[in-house]
VEXDREN-2710 file (C-alpha; in Angstrom, 1 decimal):
% VEXDREN-2710
k/r/px/py/pz
1/MET/146.2/-6.2/-21.6
2/LEU/148.0/-8.4/-19.2
3/PRO/148.7/-11.6/-21.1
4/ILE/149.1/-14.9/-19.3
5/SER/151.3/-16.6/-22.0
6/THR/154.1/-15.7/-24.3
7/TYR/151.7/-16.4/-27.2
8/GLY/149.3/-13.7/-25.8
9/ALA/152.1/-11.3/-25.1
10/SER/153.4/-11.7/-28.7
11/LYS/149.9/-10.9/-30.1
12/LEU/149.7/-7.8/-27.9
13/GLY/153.2/-6.8/-28.9
14/CYS/152.3/-7.2/-32.6
15/GLU/149.3/-4.9/-32.1
16/SER/151.6/-2.3/-30.6
17/LEU/154.0/-2.6/-33.5
18/ILE/151.2/-2.2/-36.0
19/SER/150.0/0.9/-34.2
20/SER/153.4/2.5/-33.8
21/TYR/154.4/1.7/-37.3
22/SER/151.2/3.1/-38.7
23/TYR/151.6/6.4/-36.8
24/THR/155.3/6.7/-37.5
25/HIS/155.1/6.1/-41.2
26/GLY/151.7/7.6/-42.0
27/ILE/150.0/4.4/-43.0
28/ARG/146.8/2.9/-41.8
29/GLY/146.6/-0.3/-39.7
30/LEU/143.7/-2.7/-39.3
31/ILE/143.9/-5.1/-36.4
32/LEU/141.7/-8.2/-36.2
33/ARG/141.7/-10.1/-32.9
34/MET/140.7/-13.5/-33.9
35/GLY/138.9/-16.0/-31.7
36/ASN/139.2/-19.7/-32.4
37/CYS/138.7/-20.1/-36.2
38/VAL/137.7/-23.6/-37.3
39/GLY/137.2/-25.2/-40.7
40/GLY/137.8/-28.3/-42.7
41/ARG/141.4/-27.6/-43.6
42/SER/142.6/-27.1/-40.1
43/GLY/145.8/-29.0/-39.2
44/HIS/145.8/-28.2/-35.4
45/GLY/143.4/-27.2/-32.6
46/VAL/140.9/-29.0/-30.5
47/LEU/139.1/-30.8/-33.3
48/HIS/142.3/-32.1/-34.9
49/ASP/143.6/-33.1/-31.5
50/PHE/140.4/-35.0/-30.6
51/ILE/140.2/-36.8/-34.0
52/SER/143.9/-37.8/-33.8
53/LYS/143.5/-39.2/-30.3
54/LEU/140.3/-41.1/-31.3
55/GLU/141.9/-42.6/-34.4
56/LYS/144.6/-44.1/-32.2
57/ASN/142.2/-45.2/-29.4
58/PRO/138.4/-44.9/-30.0
59/THR/137.6/-46.3/-26.5
60/GLU/138.7/-43.2/-24.6
61/LEU/139.4/-39.6/-25.2
62/GLU/141.9/-37.6/-23.2
63/ILE/140.7/-34.1/-22.7
64/LEU/143.2/-31.5/-21.3
65/GLY/141.7/-29.6/-18.4
66/ASP/138.5/-30.2/-16.6
67/GLY/136.2/-29.8/-19.7
68/SER/134.5/-26.7/-18.4
69/GLN/136.7/-24.4/-20.5
70/ASN/134.4/-22.1/-22.5
71/LYS/135.5/-20.4/-25.7
72/SER/134.1/-18.8/-28.8
73/TYR/134.5/-20.4/-32.1
74/VAL/133.9/-19.0/-35.6
75/HIS/133.8/-20.9/-38.9
76/VAL/136.4/-19.9/-41.4
77/ASP/133.7/-18.9/-43.9
78/ASP/132.3/-16.4/-41.4
79/CYS/135.8/-15.3/-40.6
80/VAL/136.6/-14.5/-44.2
81/THR/133.3/-12.6/-44.6
82/ALA/134.2/-10.5/-41.5
83/ILE/137.7/-9.8/-42.7
84/LEU/136.5/-8.6/-46.1
85/LEU/133.8/-6.4/-44.5
86/ALA/136.1/-4.9/-41.9
87/SER/138.8/-4.2/-44.6
88/ASP/136.2/-2.6/-46.9
89/LYS/134.6/-0.4/-44.1
90/PHE/138.1/0.6/-42.7
91/SER/139.3/1.8/-46.1
92/GLY/136.4/4.3/-46.2
93/THR/137.4/6.0/-42.9
94/GLY/140.1/8.4/-42.0
95/THR/141.1/6.4/-38.9
96/ARG/144.8/5.7/-38.6
97/VAL/144.5/2.4/-36.6
98/GLU/141.4/0.3/-35.9
99/ALA/140.9/-2.9/-34.0
100/TYR/138.1/-5.4/-34.1
101/ASN/137.4/-8.6/-32.2
102/LEU/136.4/-11.4/-34.6
103/SER/134.6/-14.4/-33.3
104/SER/131.1/-15.6/-32.6
105/PRO/129.1/-13.9/-29.9
106/ASP/128.6/-17.1/-27.9
107/GLN/130.7/-19.9/-26.4
108/VAL/130.9/-23.7/-26.2
109/SER/132.5/-25.9/-23.6
110/VAL/135.4/-28.3/-24.3
111/ARG/133.2/-31.1/-22.9
112/ARG/130.4/-30.2/-25.5
113/ILE/133.0/-30.1/-28.3
114/ALA/134.1/-33.6/-27.3
115/GLU/130.5/-34.8/-27.4
116/ILE/130.0/-33.3/-30.9
117/VAL/133.2/-35.0/-32.1
118/LEU/132.0/-38.4/-30.7
119/GLU/128.5/-37.9/-32.2
120/GLU/130.0/-37.2/-35.7
121/MET/132.5/-40.0/-35.5
122/GLY/129.7/-42.4/-34.5
123/LEU/131.4/-43.3/-31.2
124/ARG/128.9/-44.1/-28.5
125/ALA/130.9/-45.9/-25.8
126/THR/134.0/-43.7/-25.7
127/LYS/135.0/-42.7/-22.2
128/LEU/135.9/-39.1/-21.6
129/CYS/139.1/-38.8/-19.5
130/PHE/139.8/-35.3/-18.1
131/THR/143.3/-34.5/-17.0
132/GLY/142.1/-32.0/-14.5
133/GLY/144.3/-29.3/-16.0
134/VAL/146.3/-26.6/-14.3
135/ASP/145.5/-23.5/-12.4
136/GLY/141.7/-24.0/-12.0
137/GLY/141.0/-26.5/-14.8
138/ARG/142.8/-24.8/-17.7
139/GLY/144.1/-27.3/-20.3
140/TRP/147.8/-26.2/-20.0
141/MET/149.8/-23.3/-18.7
142/GLY/148.9/-20.3/-20.9
143/ASP/145.5/-21.7/-21.9
144/VAL/142.7/-19.3/-21.4
145/LYS/139.9/-21.0/-19.5
146/VAL/137.1/-18.6/-20.6
147/MET/137.4/-16.7/-23.9
148/HIS/134.5/-14.6/-24.9
149/LEU/135.3/-11.7/-27.2
150/SER/132.9/-8.8/-27.5
151/VAL/132.1/-8.6/-31.2
152/ASP/129.7/-5.7/-30.9
153/LYS/132.0/-3.3/-32.7
154/LEU/132.4/-5.6/-35.7
155/MET/128.7/-6.4/-35.7
156/SER/128.0/-2.6/-35.8
157/LEU/129.5/-2.7/-39.3
158/GLY/126.7/-5.1/-40.4
159/TRP/128.5/-8.4/-39.9
160/ARG/126.7/-11.4/-38.4
161/PRO/128.2/-14.9/-38.2
162/ARG/126.0/-17.4/-40.0
163/LEU/127.0/-20.1/-37.4
164/ASN/127.2/-19.9/-33.7
165/SER/130.1/-21.6/-31.9
166/GLU/128.5/-25.0/-31.6
167/LYS/127.3/-25.0/-35.2
168/ALA/130.8/-23.9/-36.4
169/ILE/132.4/-26.7/-34.5
170/ARG/129.9/-29.3/-35.9
171/ARG/130.4/-28.0/-39.5
172/ALA/134.1/-28.0/-39.2
173/MET/134.0/-31.5/-37.8
174/LEU/131.9/-32.7/-40.7
175/GLU/134.3/-31.1/-43.1
176/LEU/137.3/-32.7/-41.4
177/LEU/135.7/-36.1/-41.7
178/GLY/134.8/-35.5/-45.3
179/LYS/131.1/-35.6/-44.7
180/GLN/130.5/-32.1/-45.9
181/SER/132.1/-30.0/-48.6
182/LYS/134.8/-27.6/-47.5
END
C-alpha cells in the first residue's frame, strides 16, 4: 500500500476510486490485480524488449538491472480464464467490492527469461550484459525487484493456471516468434 512508482500509485488510486464509486453509487466493483501477463500479441515488456535488442545485435543482450529480479508471469490464456471465472463467481455474491491477485503462484528471474529467449531464437554465443540497475539491482527507478503475488484467494474459486511462470514465458516467446499458434 506504499507504492514506489507513480505507476504503482496510479493503480492503487484506481482501486480506491473503484471502491468509493461502488459504495457511493450502489454498484459492485471487481478489482483484479494483474501480475505480468504475457502472450503472442504483446507489443511491450521484457520479451518484446529482448527480441528487439537481439534483432539489432545478436552478439550481446543488454539486460536492465542485475538479472536477479524475480517476478511472476501468467500467460494471457490463463489470465482470460481467471477473469471470466472471477467475474462469474463475483456476480453470484452480495459483496460490494472484491479484489483478487491474478498471476502464477511462482516466479522466474530476468536472467532465466534471457536464457529462454536466447534458446528459442537459436542464439548460442550471445553475451549477457547486465547494467547493474539501480537501488539494489532493480532495472530502473520504480521497477519492482521481486514481485510475487499471493493468488490463493483466486485459486480458492477453483482457478489454476495451466502454465507456470517459466512455461508462460516460453510459450509467449514461441508465439512472438511465430513458432506456435497464438
